[in-house]
N, C-alpha and C positions, 0 to 999 in steps of 0.2 A: 488516489495518488497521482494518476495521470493528468488530472486537471490542474495541478500546480507545477511550477517550474523549479521547485526546490524540494529537498527532503521533507516528508510529511510527518506530523506528529500523529502517533497512533490514536490519541484521544480525539483529535479532529476528524480522523477517518471514521471512528465510531459514531461521533455526533452526526456526521453527514449521512451515514448509513442507518442511523437510529438503532444502533446495535449496542448491547450491553458490553461492559469492559471484559467479561470472561470470553465472549465470542470473539472480540477483537484480539485478545491475547492468544487464543487458540489458533486463529488464522495467521497471526504474526509469526508464531512459532513454526507453523507448517510451511509458510512461505520462506522463512529463514532456512529451515532444514532442506527445502527444495532448491535453495540457491537463487531464488527469484528476487529476493530483496536482501538488503544488508543494513546493519546498524549505521546510522549517520549522525551520531550525537545522542545526548540524553533524551530518550523518548521519541526519537525520530528514526525514520527508515527511508531508504532510497532504493530504486531499482538496481539490481546487481548486474543485469545483462545489458551490454551496450545496445542501444537502439530500441529496447523494449518500451521505454517511456514514449518515444515518438510514435512507435507502432500503435500502441494502445490509444493514443490521442486521435488517430485517424480512423479508428473503429467505432461503429455505432455502439451506444451503451447497451449492456445486457438487459434483457427483460427478466423480471422476477416472476 
């Protein structure tokens, strides 16, 4: 999500992460419940915390 400058589609995030739709849906729900992301239109999500998007863009990518 941090790589784009607009709300992201959940299916695009899943494709980039090579994750199945169930995994993406589970994390989407968890992040919504935690207040880190918010709905931003049909199938789209955006960061809910001001400055989080910019902060994450400055951090190195996480290793798997």
